[in-house]
C-alpha positions as a printed Julia matrix, in Angstrom:
131×3 Matrix{Float64}:
   0.0    0.0    0.0
   1.2    3.46  -0.78
   0.88   6.74   1.03
  -1.68   9.3   -0.05
  -0.78  11.76  -2.76
  -0.94  15.48  -2.01
  -4.02  15.81  -4.23
  -5.77  12.97  -2.38
  -5.0   14.65   0.94
  -6.35  17.93  -0.43
  -9.58  16.25  -1.59
 -10.03  14.62   1.81
  -9.22  17.89   3.65
 -11.97  19.66   1.67
 -14.36  16.85   2.57
 -13.39  17.16   6.25
 -13.84  20.97   6.14
 -17.3   20.7    4.64
 -18.33  18.14   7.26
 -16.92  20.38  10.02
 -19.11  23.25   8.78
 -22.19  20.98   8.68
 -21.53  19.68  12.19
 -20.96  23.16  13.59
 -24.33  24.27  12.22
 -26.02  21.12  13.54
 -24.48  21.61  16.99
 -25.61  25.24  17.13
 -29.13  24.19  16.13
 -29.13  21.26  18.56
 -28.04  23.31  21.55
 -30.64  25.92  20.66
 -33.28  23.15  20.49
 -32.17  21.77  23.86
 -32.34  25.24  25.41
 -35.8   25.74  23.94
 -36.91  22.33  25.27
 -35.55  23.24  28.69
 -37.51  26.49  28.7
 -40.63  24.57  27.7
 -40.3   22.43  30.83
 -41.08  25.44  32.97
 -44.4   25.92  34.71
 -46.37  25.42  31.46
 -45.87  21.63  31.55
 -48.38  20.39  34.06
 -49.21  16.92  32.83
 -46.7   14.2   33.84
 -47.0   12.62  30.37
 -46.19  15.91  28.67
 -43.28  16.48  31.02
 -41.93  13.0   30.33
 -42.19  13.51  26.56
 -40.46  16.88  26.82
 -37.64  15.42  28.94
 -37.21  12.58  26.47
 -36.97  15.03  23.55
 -34.4   17.11  25.45
 -32.35  13.96  26.12
 -32.5   13.03  22.43
 -31.36  16.51  21.39
 -28.45  16.42  23.83
 -27.45  12.91  22.71
 -27.39  14.08  19.08
 -25.21  17.04  20.06
 -22.8   14.73  21.94
 -22.51  12.47  18.87
 -21.86  15.49  16.65
 -19.23  16.8   19.08
 -17.43  13.42  19.0
 -17.36  13.54  15.22
 -16.13  17.14  15.31
 -13.27  16.08  17.6
 -12.43  13.24  15.2
 -12.26  15.79  12.36
  -9.95  17.98  14.44
  -7.71  14.96  15.1
  -7.66  14.24  11.35
  -6.55  17.82  10.62
  -3.87  17.5   13.3
  -2.6   14.3   11.61
  -2.59  16.09   8.23
  -0.51  18.89   9.76
   1.9   16.37  11.29
   2.16  14.32   8.08
   0.66  11.29   9.8
  -2.77  11.36   8.1
  -3.52   8.2    6.18
  -1.42   5.99   8.43
  -2.86   3.63  11.02
  -2.34   4.85  14.58
  -1.81   1.25  15.74
   0.39  -0.42  13.1
   1.55   2.61  11.06
   0.5    0.96   7.77
  -1.01   3.15   5.06
  -4.8    3.36   5.15
  -6.22   2.88   1.65
  -7.62   5.99  -0.03
 -10.96   4.25  -0.6
 -11.37   3.78   3.17
 -10.5    7.41   3.87
 -12.78   8.6    1.08
 -15.66   6.73   2.71
 -14.6    7.57   6.28
 -12.18  10.54   6.27
 -11.68  10.46  10.04
 -10.47   6.84  10.0
  -7.49   6.49  12.31
  -6.9    2.79  11.82
  -6.55   0.37   8.93
  -9.39  -2.11   8.56
  -7.56  -4.92  10.37
  -6.62  -2.79  13.37
 -10.1   -1.22  13.51
 -11.68  -4.69  13.57
  -9.31  -5.75  16.36
 -10.04  -2.51  18.25
 -13.8   -3.04  18.02
 -13.5   -6.64  19.21
 -11.45  -5.54  22.22
 -13.52  -2.5   23.14
 -16.95  -3.35  21.76
 -16.96  -0.46  19.31
 -16.54   2.12  22.09
 -14.36   5.1   21.35
 -11.38   4.87  23.66
  -9.61   7.89  22.22
  -8.96  10.42  24.97
 -10.89  13.67  24.68
  -8.77  16.66  23.78
């Protein structure tokens, strides 16, 4: 397997930038929705069923925002690897990650074999420390 070409890295960086912009907008909208839901839970909600539904919707909005924040952090890590010249190489075995994998999943940090091993060991949980 070969390393990525500069043009491939540029294509992937554009893809990452566009996704970062989308996520930022989604996070802003999601936090605004959660704040709105929280305001709605004020004295107007009198029925326990309505209150429960409102709390559930707030939880869903916050969960979506958390997922989007995790992806945003993964994008930031990808840009850091681009800057360091390490993008496109597996963080576990240092083998080149195929362009097709990165095109489908630009934040991939591991080759397919190492990712499979990682998911078996950790059950698909993200064990990357938060920055």
